[in-house]
C-alpha positions as CSV (number, residue, x, y, z in Angstrom):
1,X,11.4,-19.1,-16.5
2,X,14.9,-18.4,-15.2
3,X,17.9,-17.4,-17.4
4,X,19.5,-20.8,-16.7
5,X,16.4,-22.7,-17.8
6,X,16.0,-20.5,-20.9
7,X,19.7,-21.1,-21.9
8,X,19.5,-24.8,-21.2
9,X,16.4,-25.1,-23.5
10,X,17.9,-23.0,-26.2
11,X,21.2,-24.9,-26.1
12,X,19.4,-28.2,-26.5
13,X,17.4,-26.8,-29.5
14,X,20.5,-25.4,-31.0
15,X,22.2,-28.8,-30.9
16,X,19.3,-30.3,-32.7
17,X,19.2,-27.9,-35.6
18,X,22.8,-26.8,-36.0
19,X,23.7,-29.8,-38.2
20,X,21.0,-28.7,-40.7
21,X,22.0,-25.0,-40.8
22,X,23.4,-23.5,-43.9
23,X,27.1,-22.8,-43.6
24,X,26.7,-19.1,-43.2
25,X,24.3,-19.6,-40.3
26,X,26.6,-22.1,-38.6
27,X,29.5,-19.6,-38.9
28,X,27.3,-16.9,-37.2
29,X,26.5,-19.0,-34.1
30,X,28.6,-17.7,-31.2
31,X,31.0,-20.2,-29.6
32,X,32.7,-20.5,-26.2
33,X,36.4,-20.8,-25.4
34,X,36.3,-24.5,-26.4
35,X,34.8,-23.6,-29.8
36,X,31.4,-25.1,-29.0
37,X,28.2,-23.3,-29.9
38,X,26.7,-21.3,-27.1
39,X,23.7,-19.1,-26.6
40,X,23.1,-16.1,-24.3
41,X,20.1,-14.0,-23.2
42,X,20.3,-10.4,-24.4
43,X,18.3,-7.4,-23.3
44,X,18.5,-4.4,-25.6
45,X,17.0,-1.0,-26.4
46,X,15.3,-0.9,-29.8
47,X,13.8,1.7,-32.1
48,X,12.0,1.2,-35.4
49,X,12.1,2.9,-38.7
50,X,9.6,3.0,-41.6
51,X,11.5,2.5,-44.9
52,X,8.2,2.2,-46.8
53,X,4.6,2.9,-45.8
54,X,3.3,0.0,-43.7
55,X,6.8,-1.6,-43.3
56,X,8.8,-1.7,-40.1
57,X,12.6,-2.1,-39.6
58,X,13.7,-2.7,-36.1
59,X,17.1,-1.2,-35.0
60,X,19.0,-2.4,-32.0
61,X,20.4,0.7,-30.3
62,X,22.4,-0.9,-27.5
63,X,22.4,-3.7,-25.0
64,X,21.2,-3.2,-21.5
65,X,22.6,-4.6,-18.3
66,X,20.4,-6.8,-16.1
67,X,20.0,-3.9,-13.7
68,X,18.9,-1.6,-16.5
69,X,16.5,-4.2,-17.8
70,X,14.9,-4.9,-14.4
71,X,14.6,-1.2,-13.7
72,X,12.9,-0.4,-17.0
73,X,10.5,-3.3,-16.7
74,X,9.5,-2.1,-13.2
75,X,9.1,1.4,-14.5
76,X,6.7,0.3,-17.2
77,X,4.7,-1.7,-14.7
78,X,4.4,1.4,-12.5
79,X,3.2,3.5,-15.4
80,X,0.7,0.9,-16.5
81,X,-0.7,0.6,-13.0
82,X,-1.6,4.3,-13.4
83,X,-2.8,4.4,-17.0
84,X,-4.4,0.9,-17.3
85,X,-5.9,0.5,-13.8
86,X,-9.5,0.8,-12.9
87,X,-8.9,4.4,-12.0
88,X,-8.7,5.0,-15.7
89,X,-12.2,3.7,-16.2
90,X,-13.9,7.1,-16.2
91,X,-11.8,8.2,-19.1
92,X,-12.7,5.2,-21.2
93,X,-16.4,5.4,-20.2
94,X,-16.5,9.1,-21.2
95,X,-14.8,8.3,-24.5
96,X,-17.4,5.6,-25.2
97,X,-20.2,8.1,-24.5
98,X,-18.7,10.7,-26.8
99,X,-18.2,8.1,-29.6
100,X,-21.9,7.0,-29.3
101,X,-23.0,10.6,-29.5
102,X,-20.7,11.2,-32.5
103,X,-22.1,8.1,-34.3
104,X,-25.6,9.3,-33.7
105,X,-24.7,12.7,-35.2
106,X,-23.1,11.0,-38.2
107,X,-26.2,8.9,-38.8
108,X,-28.4,12.0,-38.6
109,X,-26.3,13.7,-41.3
110,X,-26.1,10.7,-43.6
111,X,-29.5,9.0,-43.4
112,X,-33.1,9.9,-43.0
113,X,-33.4,8.4,-39.4
114,X,-30.8,6.9,-37.1
115,X,-30.7,3.2,-36.4
116,X,-33.4,2.1,-33.9
117,X,-30.8,0.9,-31.4
118,X,-29.0,4.2,-31.0
119,X,-31.3,5.4,-28.2
120,X,-30.6,2.3,-26.1
121,X,-26.9,2.6,-26.9
122,X,-26.8,6.2,-25.6
123,X,-28.7,5.1,-22.4
124,X,-26.2,2.3,-21.8
125,X,-23.2,4.6,-22.4
126,X,-24.6,7.1,-19.8
127,X,-25.2,4.2,-17.4
128,X,-21.6,3.1,-18.0
129,X,-20.2,6.5,-17.3
130,X,-22.3,6.9,-14.2
131,X,-21.0,3.4,-13.0
132,X,-17.4,4.5,-13.9
133,X,-17.6,7.5,-11.5
134,X,-18.9,5.3,-8.7
135,X,-16.4,2.6,-9.4
136,X,-13.6,5.1,-9.4
137,X,-14.6,6.3,-6.0
138,X,-14.8,2.8,-4.6
139,X,-11.6,1.6,-6.2
140,X,-9.4,4.5,-5.1
141,X,-10.9,4.3,-1.6
142,X,-10.1,0.6,-1.4
143,X,-6.5,1.3,-2.6
144,X,-6.0,3.9,0.1
145,X,-7.5,1.7,2.8
146,X,-5.0,-1.0,1.9
147,X,-2.1,1.4,2.3
148,X,-3.2,1.9,5.9
149,X,-2.3,5.6,6.2
150,X,-5.0,7.4,8.1
151,X,-3.9,10.9,7.0
152,X,-3.9,9.8,3.4
153,X,-7.3,8.3,3.8
154,X,-8.7,11.6,5.2
155,X,-7.1,13.6,2.3
156,X,-8.6,11.4,-0.3
157,X,-12.1,11.3,1.3
158,X,-12.0,15.1,1.5
159,X,-11.1,15.4,-2.2
160,X,-14.0,13.3,-3.2
161,X,-16.4,15.2,-1.0
162,X,-15.2,18.5,-2.4
163,X,-15.7,17.3,-6.0
164,X,-19.2,16.0,-5.2
165,X,-20.3,19.2,-3.4
166,X,-18.9,21.7,-6.0
167,X,-19.9,20.1,-9.3
168,X,-23.6,19.5,-10.0
169,X,-22.8,17.6,-13.2
170,X,-20.6,15.1,-11.3
171,X,-23.2,14.9,-8.5
172,X,-26.0,14.1,-10.9
173,X,-24.2,11.6,-13.1
174,X,-22.8,9.9,-10.1
175,X,-26.3,9.6,-8.6
176,X,-27.9,8.2,-11.7
177,X,-26.3,4.8,-11.2
178,X,-28.6,4.1,-8.2
179,X,-31.7,4.9,-10.4
180,X,-30.5,2.5,-13.1
181,X,-29.5,-0.1,-10.6
182,X,-33.0,-0.2,-9.1
183,X,-34.7,-0.7,-12.4
184,X,-35.7,2.8,-13.4
185,X,-35.6,3.1,-17.2
186,X,-36.5,5.9,-19.6
187,X,-34.5,8.4,-17.7
188,X,-33.5,10.3,-20.8
189,X,-35.2,11.8,-23.9
190,X,-33.2,12.2,-27.1
191,X,-34.0,15.3,-29.2
192,X,-32.4,15.1,-32.6
193,X,-32.2,17.6,-35.5
194,X,-30.8,17.4,-39.0
195,X,-30.9,20.1,-41.5
196,X,-29.0,21.5,-44.5
197,X,-25.9,23.4,-43.6
198,X,-26.1,27.1,-44.1
199,X,-25.3,28.0,-47.7
200,X,-25.3,24.4,-48.9
201,X,-27.8,22.4,-51.0
202,X,-26.3,19.0,-50.1
203,X,-24.3,19.0,-46.9
204,X,-26.3,18.4,-43.7
205,X,-25.5,19.3,-40.1
206,X,-27.0,17.7,-37.0
207,X,-27.3,18.2,-33.3
208,X,-28.5,15.9,-30.5
209,X,-29.4,16.4,-26.9
210,X,-30.0,13.8,-24.2
211,X,-32.3,15.4,-21.7
212,X,-32.9,14.0,-18.3
213,X,-36.6,13.1,-17.6
214,X,-36.9,14.9,-14.3
215,X,-40.0,13.3,-13.1
216,X,-38.6,9.8,-13.6
217,X,-35.4,10.7,-11.9
218,X,-37.2,12.4,-9.0
219,X,-39.2,9.2,-8.4
220,X,-36.1,7.0,-8.3
221,X,-34.1,5.9,-5.3
222,X,-31.1,8.2,-6.1
223,X,-29.7,10.6,-3.6
224,X,-32.6,12.6,-2.1
225,X,-30.8,16.0,-2.1
226,X,-29.9,15.6,-5.8
227,X,-33.5,14.6,-6.7
228,X,-34.7,17.7,-5.0
229,X,-32.2,19.8,-6.9
230,X,-33.5,18.4,-10.1
231,X,-37.1,19.1,-9.1
232,X,-36.2,22.7,-8.4
233,X,-34.5,23.3,-11.8
234,X,-36.5,25.1,-14.4
235,X,-34.1,24.5,-17.3
236,X,-33.7,21.3,-19.3
237,X,-30.8,19.1,-18.1
238,X,-28.7,17.9,-21.1
239,X,-26.8,14.9,-19.9
240,X,-24.2,15.3,-22.6
241,X,-23.3,18.8,-21.3
242,X,-23.4,17.7,-17.7
243,X,-21.4,14.6,-18.5
244,X,-18.7,17.0,-19.9
245,X,-18.7,18.9,-16.6
246,X,-18.6,15.7,-14.7
247,X,-15.6,14.4,-16.6
248,X,-13.7,17.7,-16.2
249,X,-14.3,17.4,-12.5
250,X,-13.1,13.8,-12.2
251,X,-10.0,14.7,-14.3
252,X,-9.1,17.5,-11.9
253,X,-9.8,15.1,-9.0
254,X,-7.6,12.4,-10.5
255,X,-4.8,14.9,-11.1
256,X,-4.8,15.5,-7.3
257,X,-5.1,11.8,-6.3
258,X,-2.9,10.0,-8.8
259,X,0.5,11.0,-7.2
260,X,-0.9,9.8,-3.8
261,X,-2.1,6.4,-4.9
262,X,0.6,5.8,-7.5
263,X,3.7,7.3,-5.9
264,X,6.1,5.3,-8.1
265,X,4.7,6.5,-11.4
266,X,6.4,9.8,-11.5
267,X,9.9,8.4,-10.9
268,X,9.1,5.6,-13.4
269,X,8.2,8.3,-16.0
270,X,11.5,10.1,-15.4
271,X,13.5,6.9,-15.9
272,X,11.7,6.1,-19.2
273,X,12.2,9.7,-20.3
274,X,15.9,9.1,-20.3
275,X,15.5,6.5,-23.0
276,X,13.1,8.7,-25.0
277,X,15.7,11.4,-25.0
278,X,18.3,8.8,-26.1
279,X,16.1,8.1,-29.1
280,X,15.6,11.8,-29.8
281,X,12.0,11.8,-28.7
282,X,10.9,8.5,-30.1
283,X,9.0,5.8,-28.1
284,X,11.6,3.3,-26.8
285,X,11.1,-0.5,-27.1
286,X,12.9,-3.1,-25.0
287,X,13.4,-6.6,-26.2
288,X,14.7,-9.7,-24.5
289,X,15.9,-12.4,-26.8
290,X,18.3,-15.4,-27.1
291,X,21.3,-14.6,-29.3
292,X,22.6,-17.5,-31.3
293,X,19.4,-19.5,-31.8
294,X,17.6,-18.6,-35.0
295,X,14.6,-20.8,-34.0
296,X,14.1,-19.4,-30.5
297,X,13.5,-15.6,-31.1
298,X,12.0,-13.3,-28.6
299,X,11.5,-13.9,-24.9
300,X,9.8,-10.7,-24.1
301,X,9.1,-7.2,-25.1
302,X,8.4,-4.1,-23.0
303,X,7.2,-0.8,-24.4
304,X,4.6,1.9,-23.8
305,X,1.2,2.1,-25.4
306,X,0.1,5.5,-26.6
307,X,-1.7,6.4,-23.3
308,X,1.4,5.4,-21.4
309,X,3.7,7.4,-23.7
310,X,1.5,10.4,-23.5
311,X,1.6,10.2,-19.7
312,X,5.4,9.9,-19.6
313,X,6.0,12.8,-22.0
314,X,3.6,15.1,-20.1
315,X,5.6,14.5,-16.9
316,X,8.5,16.5,-18.4
317,X,6.3,19.1,-19.9
318,X,6.3,17.7,-23.4
319,X,3.6,16.5,-25.8
320,X,3.7,13.2,-27.6
321,X,3.5,13.2,-31.4
322,X,3.1,10.3,-33.9
323,X,4.0,10.1,-37.6
324,X,0.9,9.7,-39.7
325,X,2.5,7.0,-41.7
326,X,3.4,4.8,-38.7
327,X,1.7,1.4,-38.6
328,X,-1.0,1.0,-35.9
329,X,1.0,-1.6,-34.0
330,X,4.7,-2.0,-34.6
331,X,4.8,-4.9,-32.2
332,X,2.9,-7.0,-34.7
333,X,6.2,-7.0,-36.7
334,X,8.8,-9.4,-35.2
335,X,12.3,-7.9,-35.1
336,X,15.4,-9.6,-36.4
337,X,17.9,-10.2,-33.7
338,X,21.6,-10.3,-34.4
339,X,23.4,-13.6,-33.9
340,X,26.7,-12.0,-32.8
341,X,27.7,-8.9,-30.8
342,X,25.9,-5.7,-31.7
343,X,27.3,-2.5,-33.1
344,X,24.9,0.2,-34.2
């Protein structure tokens, strides 16, 4: 919706409700040179405070020009293309696998035997991680192909090849997707242990391993070279440990490729950093609202989620921190917008 359409709608709403407003509200409605009520669209920088645990008070710091608003909205979009795109899938998939392993460890510590579905959950999480590595490769390659830069295409392809050749964990996890895809099951064997912690008569400790079943993998339709490497290995292959190696490899790879496939993200981070500094290190929030219409409220809000905030802060060598008492989602609390010109 355009500004003109928003204002026209808001003005019509205001005309309907102004007669029923209390006197103090009518007095607060801005008027034009002719003394008639008017509304205007405001873009502003906001921060929030926590006067009490679980409570949020929004504070308007200053209004933004249209140019400032458009620039900061575009900057957030650039950051989110990097942190929320499909190229972030490996990070989420690895987190899911870690969470499943941690849940299994917790169950081993707290009950006699883990829930029967935990084995299947671990298998699915490994499949998801393997798929994420493959999808990351395909997604980034497609992005580069759309750019149409032959030199960039060669650099990216070379980076993927180097990662694949240098890291066995990446190579194996990447190759497991084909085995799963063609219907091979029972590729892993969970070995679990729970025992009393040393020096304790009550506290238990646990450990779990997800070992690759070499014969089943060797009989699959995965990469022939990788299958032969598995056959030749005498040691057990713990997929949790190799998954950790694989994720470290893809993190290093993404650090190389992200500036190439998201060239605007770094400049966007620098722009948002200016507002973070303005708020003494706090995460900035940007609200667009209609001033002068109590019933209309917010038109839009732009801010960083925690992953985006972490990325932006790291670009200037910082580290994002959060107050333990902060509510999980401050955007769930609607701000109060002033009905007249702002002063901090």
